[in-house]
MIDREN-981892 format. One record per residue (C-alpha): residue number from 1; y, z, x. Coordinates in nm, 2 decimals. Last residue first. Layout:
// MIDREN-981892
NODE k c2 c3 c1
NODE NUM Y Z X;
...
//
This chain:
// MIDREN-981892
NODE k c2 c3 c1
NODE 492 1.60 -3.09 -1.19;
NODE 491 1.93 -3.07 -1.18;
NODE 490 2.12 -2.83 -1.41;
NODE 489 2.37 -2.96 -1.61;
NODE 488 2.74 -2.79 -1.60;
NODE 487 2.96 -2.63 -1.85;
NODE 486 2.67 -2.58 -2.17;
NODE 485 2.49 -2.33 -1.91;
NODE 484 2.81 -2.09 -1.93;
NODE 483 2.80 -1.85 -1.64;
NODE 482 2.66 -2.08 -1.38;
NODE 481 2.90 -2.38 -1.46;
NODE 480 3.20 -2.14 -1.49;
NODE 479 3.09 -2.03 -1.11;
NODE 478 3.16 -1.67 -1.06;
NODE 477 2.82 -1.55 -0.89;
NODE 476 2.76 -1.88 -0.67;
NODE 475 3.17 -1.87 -0.56;
NODE 474 3.16 -1.47 -0.43;
NODE 473 2.90 -1.37 -0.19;
NODE 472 2.69 -1.71 -0.13;
NODE 471 2.99 -1.93 -0.17;
NODE 470 3.20 -1.70 0.13;
NODE 469 2.88 -1.73 0.35;
NODE 468 2.88 -2.11 0.26;
NODE 467 3.21 -2.17 0.37;
NODE 466 3.19 -1.95 0.70;
NODE 465 2.91 -2.14 0.80;
NODE 464 3.07 -2.47 0.73;
NODE 463 3.39 -2.34 0.96;
NODE 462 3.11 -2.28 1.26;
NODE 461 2.98 -2.63 1.20;
NODE 460 3.28 -2.77 1.22;
NODE 459 3.41 -2.57 1.53;
NODE 458 3.08 -2.71 1.70;
NODE 457 3.13 -3.04 1.60;
NODE 456 3.50 -3.05 1.75;
NODE 455 3.32 -2.92 2.10;
NODE 454 3.07 -3.18 2.08;
NODE 453 3.33 -3.45 2.09;
NODE 452 3.41 -3.73 1.80;
NODE 451 3.21 -4.01 1.85;
NODE 450 2.93 -3.90 1.60;
NODE 449 3.19 -3.87 1.33;
NODE 448 3.28 -4.23 1.37;
NODE 447 2.90 -4.29 1.37;
NODE 446 2.92 -4.10 1.02;
NODE 445 3.16 -4.30 0.89;
NODE 444 3.03 -4.59 0.94;
NODE 443 2.71 -4.49 0.77;
NODE 442 2.86 -4.36 0.46;
NODE 441 3.05 -4.72 0.44;
NODE 440 2.76 -4.90 0.47;
NODE 439 2.57 -4.72 0.20;
NODE 438 2.88 -4.77 -0.04;
NODE 437 2.87 -5.12 0.08;
NODE 436 2.50 -5.18 0.01;
NODE 435 2.46 -5.00 -0.34;
NODE 434 2.68 -5.19 -0.44;
NODE 433 2.75 -5.52 -0.38;
NODE 432 3.14 -5.49 -0.50;
NODE 431 3.30 -5.11 -0.56;
NODE 430 3.39 -5.10 -0.90;
NODE 429 3.74 -5.06 -1.05;
NODE 428 3.84 -5.02 -1.44;
NODE 427 3.49 -4.80 -1.46;
NODE 426 3.42 -4.67 -1.84;
NODE 425 3.15 -4.45 -1.77;
NODE 424 2.78 -4.58 -1.96;
NODE 423 2.61 -4.63 -1.60;
NODE 422 2.61 -4.21 -1.55;
NODE 421 2.31 -4.11 -1.35;
NODE 420 2.23 -4.46 -1.17;
NODE 419 2.60 -4.59 -1.10;
NODE 418 2.69 -4.19 -1.00;
NODE 417 2.41 -4.19 -0.77;
NODE 416 2.52 -4.51 -0.61;
NODE 415 2.86 -4.40 -0.60;
NODE 414 2.80 -4.05 -0.42;
NODE 413 2.67 -4.22 -0.08;
NODE 412 3.04 -4.29 -0.03;
NODE 411 3.19 -4.02 -0.15;
NODE 410 2.96 -3.77 0.05;
NODE 409 3.03 -3.97 0.39;
NODE 408 3.42 -4.01 0.30;
NODE 407 3.43 -3.59 0.25;
NODE 406 3.27 -3.57 0.60;
NODE 405 3.50 -3.85 0.74;
NODE 404 3.82 -3.61 0.65;
NODE 403 3.70 -3.29 0.79;
NODE 402 3.58 -3.48 1.10;
NODE 401 3.91 -3.60 1.11;
NODE 400 4.12 -3.29 1.08;
NODE 399 3.89 -3.08 1.35;
NODE 398 4.05 -3.34 1.63;
NODE 397 4.36 -3.17 1.55;
NODE 396 4.21 -2.82 1.65;
NODE 395 4.47 -2.74 1.97;
NODE 394 4.76 -2.83 1.74;
NODE 393 4.70 -2.50 1.58;
NODE 392 4.88 -2.30 1.87;
NODE 391 4.96 -2.04 1.67;
NODE 390 5.27 -1.85 1.49;
NODE 389 5.50 -2.09 1.34;
NODE 388 5.23 -2.35 1.22;
NODE 387 4.98 -2.06 1.06;
NODE 386 5.24 -1.90 0.93;
NODE 385 5.40 -2.22 0.74;
NODE 384 5.06 -2.32 0.65;
NODE 383 5.00 -1.96 0.47;
NODE 382 5.34 -1.94 0.33;
NODE 381 5.30 -2.27 0.16;
NODE 380 4.96 -2.20 0.04;
NODE 379 5.06 -1.93 -0.14;
NODE 378 5.38 -2.08 -0.29;
NODE 377 5.16 -2.37 -0.41;
NODE 376 4.92 -2.11 -0.60;
NODE 375 5.20 -1.93 -0.75;
NODE 374 5.36 -2.24 -0.89;
NODE 373 5.01 -2.44 -1.00;
NODE 372 5.26 -2.71 -1.13;
NODE 371 5.33 -2.77 -1.51;
NODE 370 5.70 -2.69 -1.41;
NODE 369 5.81 -2.50 -1.75;
NODE 368 5.44 -2.38 -1.89;
NODE 367 5.39 -2.29 -1.50;
NODE 366 4.99 -2.35 -1.40;
NODE 365 4.69 -2.08 -1.37;
NODE 364 4.49 -2.22 -1.07;
NODE 363 4.55 -1.86 -0.88;
NODE 362 4.39 -1.63 -1.16;
NODE 361 4.06 -1.84 -1.12;
NODE 360 3.94 -1.70 -0.79;
NODE 359 3.73 -1.95 -0.61;
NODE 358 3.43 -2.11 -0.73;
NODE 357 3.56 -2.06 -1.08;
NODE 356 3.58 -2.41 -1.17;
NODE 355 3.95 -2.38 -1.20;
NODE 354 3.96 -2.22 -0.88;
NODE 353 3.79 -2.54 -0.72;
NODE 352 4.03 -2.78 -0.88;
NODE 351 4.32 -2.57 -0.78;
NODE 350 4.23 -2.53 -0.43;
NODE 349 4.18 -2.91 -0.41;
NODE 348 4.52 -2.95 -0.58;
NODE 347 4.68 -2.70 -0.35;
NODE 346 4.57 -2.90 -0.02;
NODE 345 4.67 -3.25 -0.19;
NODE 344 5.05 -3.13 -0.28;
NODE 343 5.06 -2.96 0.09;
NODE 342 4.94 -3.26 0.26;
NODE 341 5.17 -3.48 0.08;
NODE 340 5.48 -3.29 0.15;
NODE 339 5.41 -3.28 0.52;
NODE 338 5.37 -3.64 0.55;
NODE 337 5.69 -3.71 0.40;
NODE 336 5.85 -3.48 0.67;
NODE 335 5.65 -3.62 0.96;
NODE 334 5.77 -3.96 0.90;
NODE 333 6.17 -3.83 0.89;
NODE 332 6.13 -3.69 1.24;
NODE 331 5.91 -3.95 1.39;
NODE 330 6.19 -4.23 1.28;
NODE 329 6.48 -4.02 1.39;
NODE 328 6.29 -3.99 1.75;
NODE 327 6.24 -4.35 1.73;
NODE 326 6.57 -4.46 1.67;
NODE 325 6.67 -4.20 1.96;
NODE 324 6.43 -4.32 2.21;
NODE 323 6.51 -4.66 2.18;
NODE 322 6.85 -4.60 2.37;
NODE 321 6.57 -4.56 2.67;
NODE 320 6.52 -4.93 2.68;
NODE 319 6.41 -4.99 3.05;
NODE 318 6.07 -5.15 3.02;
NODE 317 5.91 -4.77 3.11;
NODE 316 6.13 -4.63 2.88;
NODE 315 6.06 -4.81 2.57;
NODE 314 5.67 -4.78 2.65;
NODE 313 5.67 -4.39 2.66;
NODE 312 5.88 -4.38 2.33;
NODE 311 5.59 -4.57 2.16;
NODE 310 5.36 -4.29 2.30;
NODE 309 5.15 -4.17 2.59;
NODE 308 5.24 -3.80 2.66;
NODE 307 5.20 -3.69 3.03;
NODE 306 5.23 -4.03 3.11;
NODE 305 5.01 -4.19 3.42;
NODE 304 4.80 -4.37 3.14;
NODE 303 5.05 -4.56 2.96;
NODE 302 5.08 -4.69 3.31;
NODE 301 4.71 -4.82 3.32;
NODE 300 4.75 -4.94 2.94;
NODE 299 4.99 -5.17 3.08;
NODE 298 5.32 -5.19 2.94;
NODE 297 5.52 -5.37 2.62;
NODE 296 5.16 -5.58 2.50;
NODE 295 4.99 -5.24 2.48;
NODE 294 5.31 -5.06 2.26;
NODE 293 5.35 -5.40 2.04;
NODE 292 5.01 -5.45 1.95;
NODE 291 4.97 -5.13 1.83;
NODE 290 5.24 -5.12 1.64;
NODE 289 5.19 -5.44 1.46;
NODE 288 4.83 -5.28 1.39;
NODE 287 4.97 -5.02 1.28;
NODE 286 5.20 -5.14 1.01;
NODE 285 4.93 -5.38 0.91;
NODE 284 4.70 -5.13 0.82;
NODE 283 4.93 -4.89 0.63;
NODE 282 5.04 -5.17 0.39;
NODE 281 4.68 -5.27 0.31;
NODE 280 4.58 -4.88 0.28;
NODE 279 4.90 -4.80 0.04;
NODE 278 4.79 -5.11 -0.21;
NODE 277 4.44 -4.99 -0.22;
NODE 276 4.51 -4.62 -0.31;
NODE 275 4.80 -4.75 -0.56;
NODE 274 4.62 -5.00 -0.74;
NODE 273 4.31 -4.79 -0.75;
NODE 272 4.50 -4.50 -0.87;
NODE 271 4.71 -4.71 -1.14;
NODE 270 4.44 -4.85 -1.34;
NODE 269 4.17 -4.60 -1.46;
NODE 268 4.49 -4.31 -1.40;
NODE 267 4.68 -4.45 -1.67;
NODE 266 4.98 -4.22 -1.56;
NODE 265 4.85 -4.02 -1.29;
NODE 264 4.87 -3.66 -1.27;
NODE 263 4.51 -3.56 -1.30;
NODE 262 4.45 -3.82 -0.98;
NODE 261 4.62 -3.64 -0.75;
NODE 260 4.38 -3.52 -0.57;
NODE 259 4.29 -3.89 -0.54;
NODE 258 4.61 -3.95 -0.28;
NODE 257 4.47 -3.67 -0.07;
NODE 256 4.16 -3.92 0.00;
NODE 255 4.43 -4.18 0.13;
NODE 254 4.59 -3.96 0.37;
NODE 253 4.36 -3.96 0.65;
NODE 252 4.40 -4.33 0.77;
NODE 251 4.61 -4.25 1.12;
NODE 250 4.36 -3.95 1.21;
NODE 249 4.11 -4.25 1.22;
NODE 248 4.28 -4.34 1.53;
NODE 247 4.04 -4.08 1.72;
NODE 246 3.72 -4.18 1.58;
NODE 245 3.84 -4.58 1.67;
NODE 244 3.91 -4.48 2.01;
NODE 243 3.58 -4.32 2.05;
NODE 242 3.45 -4.69 1.95;
NODE 241 3.68 -4.84 2.22;
NODE 240 3.59 -4.60 2.50;
NODE 239 3.20 -4.69 2.43;
NODE 238 3.27 -5.04 2.45;
NODE 237 3.45 -5.00 2.78;
NODE 236 3.71 -4.68 2.85;
NODE 235 3.63 -4.36 2.90;
NODE 234 3.29 -4.26 3.05;
NODE 233 3.12 -3.92 3.05;
NODE 232 2.74 -3.93 3.19;
NODE 231 2.52 -4.03 2.90;
NODE 230 2.25 -3.80 2.79;
NODE 229 2.14 -3.92 2.45;
NODE 228 2.27 -3.64 2.24;
NODE 227 2.59 -3.56 2.46;
NODE 226 2.71 -3.93 2.44;
NODE 225 2.65 -3.93 2.05;
NODE 224 2.84 -3.62 2.05;
NODE 223 3.15 -3.75 2.22;
NODE 222 3.26 -3.59 2.57;
NODE 221 3.45 -3.27 2.60;
NODE 220 3.13 -3.03 2.52;
NODE 219 2.94 -3.19 2.81;
NODE 218 3.28 -3.13 3.04;
NODE 217 3.50 -3.44 3.10;
NODE 216 3.70 -3.45 3.47;
NODE 215 3.41 -3.66 3.56;
NODE 214 3.54 -3.91 3.35;
NODE 213 3.33 -4.23 3.48;
NODE 212 3.51 -4.58 3.39;
NODE 211 3.43 -4.81 3.16;
NODE 210 3.55 -5.18 3.24;
NODE 209 3.91 -5.23 3.03;
NODE 208 3.84 -5.46 2.72;
NODE 207 4.15 -5.66 2.71;
NODE 206 4.16 -5.64 3.03;
NODE 205 4.41 -5.83 3.03;
NODE 204 4.66 -5.74 2.72;
NODE 203 4.93 -5.69 2.97;
NODE 202 4.96 -6.04 3.08;
NODE 201 5.10 -6.14 2.76;
NODE 200 5.41 -5.92 2.81;
NODE 199 5.58 -5.82 2.53;
NODE 198 5.98 -5.71 2.53;
NODE 197 6.12 -5.87 2.24;
NODE 196 5.82 -5.76 2.07;
NODE 195 5.93 -5.40 2.08;
NODE 194 6.29 -5.53 1.87;
NODE 193 6.07 -5.64 1.60;
NODE 192 5.81 -5.35 1.60;
NODE 191 6.10 -5.09 1.62;
NODE 190 6.29 -5.23 1.34;
NODE 189 5.99 -5.25 1.13;
NODE 188 5.92 -4.86 1.17;
NODE 187 6.25 -4.78 1.12;
NODE 186 6.24 -4.97 0.80;
NODE 185 5.89 -4.80 0.69;
NODE 184 6.09 -4.43 0.77;
NODE 183 6.37 -4.51 0.58;
NODE 182 6.15 -4.61 0.27;
NODE 181 5.93 -4.30 0.30;
NODE 180 6.22 -4.10 0.29;
NODE 179 6.34 -4.21 -0.03;
NODE 178 6.01 -4.23 -0.21;
NODE 177 5.95 -3.88 -0.06;
NODE 176 6.23 -3.74 -0.25;
NODE 175 6.11 -3.96 -0.56;
NODE 174 5.76 -3.81 -0.50;
NODE 173 5.93 -3.45 -0.53;
NODE 172 6.11 -3.45 -0.84;
NODE 171 5.76 -3.65 -1.00;
NODE 170 5.55 -3.31 -0.84;
NODE 169 5.77 -3.08 -1.01;
NODE 168 5.94 -2.75 -0.93;
NODE 167 5.67 -2.61 -0.71;
NODE 166 5.61 -2.91 -0.50;
NODE 165 6.01 -2.90 -0.45;
NODE 164 6.00 -2.56 -0.33;
NODE 163 5.67 -2.61 -0.13;
NODE 162 5.83 -2.92 0.02;
NODE 161 6.15 -2.67 0.14;
NODE 160 5.95 -2.38 0.26;
NODE 159 5.72 -2.60 0.46;
NODE 158 6.02 -2.77 0.69;
NODE 157 6.20 -2.43 0.77;
NODE 156 5.87 -2.25 0.84;
NODE 155 5.78 -2.55 1.07;
NODE 154 6.14 -2.52 1.22;
NODE 153 6.15 -2.17 1.20;
NODE 152 5.89 -2.12 1.55;
NODE 151 5.81 -1.73 1.54;
NODE 150 5.80 -1.56 1.86;
NODE 149 5.53 -1.25 1.88;
NODE 148 5.57 -0.87 1.97;
NODE 147 5.81 -0.80 1.76;
NODE 146 5.99 -1.10 1.58;
NODE 145 6.17 -1.31 1.85;
NODE 144 6.32 -1.65 1.68;
NODE 143 6.22 -1.99 1.80;
NODE 142 6.38 -2.32 1.83;
NODE 141 6.67 -2.24 1.98;
NODE 140 6.96 -2.50 1.96;
NODE 139 7.12 -2.73 2.22;
NODE 138 7.29 -3.02 2.05;
NODE 137 7.29 -3.31 2.28;
NODE 136 7.19 -3.61 2.05;
NODE 135 6.89 -3.67 2.23;
NODE 134 6.83 -3.27 2.26;
NODE 133 6.83 -3.26 1.86;
NODE 132 6.59 -3.51 1.88;
NODE 131 6.36 -3.31 2.09;
NODE 130 6.39 -3.01 1.91;
NODE 129 6.31 -3.17 1.59;
NODE 128 6.05 -3.33 1.76;
NODE 127 5.88 -3.00 1.80;
NODE 126 5.93 -2.86 1.50;
NODE 125 5.79 -3.16 1.32;
NODE 124 5.47 -3.16 1.55;
NODE 123 5.44 -2.79 1.43;
NODE 122 5.45 -2.91 1.06;
NODE 121 5.23 -3.20 1.13;
NODE 120 4.94 -2.96 1.27;
NODE 119 5.00 -2.68 0.99;
NODE 118 4.97 -2.95 0.73;
NODE 117 4.68 -3.09 0.90;
NODE 116 4.50 -2.80 0.94;
NODE 115 4.52 -2.72 0.59;
NODE 114 4.47 -3.06 0.47;
NODE 113 4.15 -3.10 0.66;
NODE 112 3.99 -2.75 0.67;
NODE 111 4.06 -2.73 0.27;
NODE 110 3.90 -3.07 0.23;
NODE 109 3.56 -2.93 0.43;
NODE 108 3.55 -2.66 0.17;
NODE 107 3.59 -2.91 -0.13;
NODE 106 3.33 -3.05 0.06;
NODE 105 3.08 -2.78 0.12;
NODE 104 3.16 -2.64 -0.24;
NODE 103 3.07 -2.98 -0.39;
NODE 102 2.77 -2.97 -0.19;
NODE 101 2.63 -2.62 -0.31;
NODE 100 2.77 -2.72 -0.67;
NODE 99 2.59 -3.05 -0.75;
NODE 98 2.54 -3.39 -0.59;
NODE 97 2.69 -3.63 -0.86;
NODE 96 2.97 -3.46 -1.10;
NODE 95 3.01 -3.17 -0.83;
NODE 94 3.02 -3.43 -0.56;
NODE 93 3.30 -3.65 -0.76;
NODE 92 3.52 -3.34 -0.81;
NODE 91 3.51 -3.23 -0.46;
NODE 90 3.60 -3.57 -0.30;
NODE 89 3.93 -3.57 -0.53;
NODE 88 4.02 -3.22 -0.70;
NODE 87 4.20 -3.33 -0.98;
NODE 86 4.05 -3.51 -1.25;
NODE 85 4.03 -3.88 -1.33;
NODE 84 3.68 -3.93 -1.34;
NODE 83 3.55 -4.27 -1.38;
NODE 82 3.87 -4.47 -1.24;
NODE 81 3.89 -4.16 -0.93;
NODE 80 3.52 -4.26 -0.87;
NODE 79 3.58 -4.60 -0.83;
NODE 78 3.91 -4.54 -0.64;
NODE 77 3.73 -4.30 -0.40;
NODE 76 3.46 -4.56 -0.32;
NODE 75 3.71 -4.84 -0.27;
NODE 74 3.88 -4.56 -0.01;
NODE 73 3.56 -4.52 0.16;
NODE 72 3.50 -4.90 0.22;
NODE 71 3.89 -4.94 0.30;
NODE 70 3.86 -4.62 0.56;
NODE 69 3.56 -4.81 0.77;
NODE 68 3.76 -5.14 0.75;
NODE 67 4.07 -4.94 0.87;
NODE 66 3.90 -4.77 1.16;
NODE 65 3.73 -5.07 1.28;
NODE 64 4.06 -5.27 1.26;
NODE 63 4.25 -4.99 1.51;
NODE 62 3.95 -5.00 1.76;
NODE 61 3.99 -5.36 1.74;
NODE 60 4.37 -5.28 1.85;
NODE 59 4.26 -5.01 2.09;
NODE 58 4.12 -5.31 2.29;
NODE 57 4.44 -5.28 2.46;
NODE 56 4.33 -5.01 2.66;
NODE 55 4.04 -4.83 2.47;
NODE 54 4.01 -4.43 2.58;
NODE 53 4.29 -4.24 2.73;
NODE 52 4.62 -4.47 2.72;
NODE 51 4.52 -4.71 2.45;
NODE 50 4.44 -4.42 2.24;
NODE 49 4.74 -4.22 2.31;
NODE 48 4.94 -4.53 2.26;
NODE 47 4.78 -4.59 1.92;
NODE 46 4.82 -4.23 1.88;
NODE 45 5.20 -4.18 1.92;
NODE 44 5.44 -4.38 1.69;
NODE 43 5.23 -4.47 1.41;
NODE 42 5.09 -4.12 1.44;
NODE 41 5.41 -3.95 1.40;
NODE 40 5.39 -4.04 1.00;
NODE 39 5.28 -4.35 0.84;
NODE 38 4.95 -4.23 0.68;
NODE 37 5.11 -3.92 0.43;
NODE 36 5.41 -4.14 0.37;
NODE 35 5.22 -4.49 0.29;
NODE 34 4.95 -4.33 0.03;
NODE 33 5.21 -4.08 -0.14;
NODE 32 5.42 -4.47 -0.16;
NODE 31 5.10 -4.61 -0.28;
NODE 30 5.06 -4.33 -0.56;
NODE 29 5.44 -4.33 -0.68;
NODE 28 5.40 -4.73 -0.69;
NODE 27 5.10 -4.68 -0.89;
NODE 26 5.31 -4.45 -1.13;
NODE 25 5.27 -4.06 -1.14;
NODE 24 5.36 -3.85 -1.45;
NODE 23 5.05 -3.71 -1.59;
NODE 22 5.14 -3.34 -1.59;
NODE 21 4.93 -3.08 -1.48;
NODE 20 4.72 -2.84 -1.72;
NODE 19 4.58 -2.51 -1.66;
NODE 18 4.67 -2.27 -1.88;
NODE 17 4.67 -2.54 -2.15;
NODE 16 4.30 -2.61 -2.10;
NODE 15 4.29 -2.97 -2.15;
NODE 14 4.25 -3.08 -1.81;
NODE 13 3.89 -2.87 -1.83;
NODE 12 3.80 -3.15 -2.11;
NODE 11 3.77 -3.42 -1.83;
NODE 10 3.56 -3.20 -1.62;
NODE 9 3.32 -3.12 -1.91;
NODE 8 3.25 -3.48 -1.97;
NODE 7 3.19 -3.55 -1.64;
NODE 6 2.92 -3.33 -1.58;
NODE 5 2.95 -3.03 -1.38;
NODE 4 2.60 -3.02 -1.16;
NODE 3 2.39 -2.76 -1.10;
NODE 2 2.21 -2.76 -0.77;
NODE 1 2.35 -2.39 -0.64;
//
């Protein structure tokens, strides 16, 4: 269970003609992928929700905290990706540093993150499609009755489109993605500029609202740290600011997805660090500007009275209803690219685990024509479409955050281990002040995890247990490294 797959074997695996991916992505492509997955519906809603229910105007600080934690973790991803430019992201990095069992757990967590994120975002796409059609006076039923259940056709349609594009080729998909991303960033900037004309400085006071009891929250619905310390459920105050940071971290989930494309990047030692860090810088600026606008336009107390706080809510409250159409189009375009990148990342993680034998190796075969895992891409698309079209998957939204943060923790702690075990590896990017910064990154991610709800932790532990059972029954026995000792290093 503690056998490691050497870096050399990870690099050699990409030469398998039956399981090879085409290197075609540039630094620009990677940066756009990061921006595409991070600038989605969240930029129009997650900040407003966190301000209304957790932090008030201090949600600006929540975003700064989340972006700093993400930047620290992303630097660790960039170093790993420049040293081991292989598909699989945190799963592959953990396999080389902490062994097979840890790699399986983190791969299983990444599947949780990207599967739920793909399904949740596809679900929201269908909802916002209905809103957009309604704003333009188009009345179209969004569900199709199939026997005893109703299928939402919107999520199924968008997943099917991008599944087909990704199966045909990653480069083609990134070109389509680039066009949509430029459009949605333009809409975001337009909304920010217009919104600043409605900002009232008095709405920023009090910047950190005093803590208030939240008796409607059960023990399982409060942050884990509050549950363990016996604190009464509260909202706002310092604890609300920190809980807001854990919530808005959802806005930064895309950058570990970018690392899953390492095997498809041209000159990955240079392009990956530039693409990942460049995309993060753009996204952080956009999120902080949007948050300044939404908390300055209306009081957080007015947002809290809304059923679904969002940037649209802020514009309606100041009498600029026309902005609803612009924002609805922006959200729809934003969600479109998010779905594509998440489907890409999910497939690449499963592809890497399958190639190592921890999942059936047959599903990792790539097409000789397209150089993509066509069968796997289609299979993943079908699963995501069914979950999004038939279930209330949005109720598990917070599970996405804990899956991402768990990956960030292991990647952060893995940097000092790889530095010590393989100082000879070529690294075009190095995390400064190692091991201090990687350890700080890991601890900060653990702290954000502790500010997620106790119920989310219980669901997460249940997912991990299911994964361990699958590993014991199948993965451990079929591992390529386990069958051939030359394919892995056995930890002492």
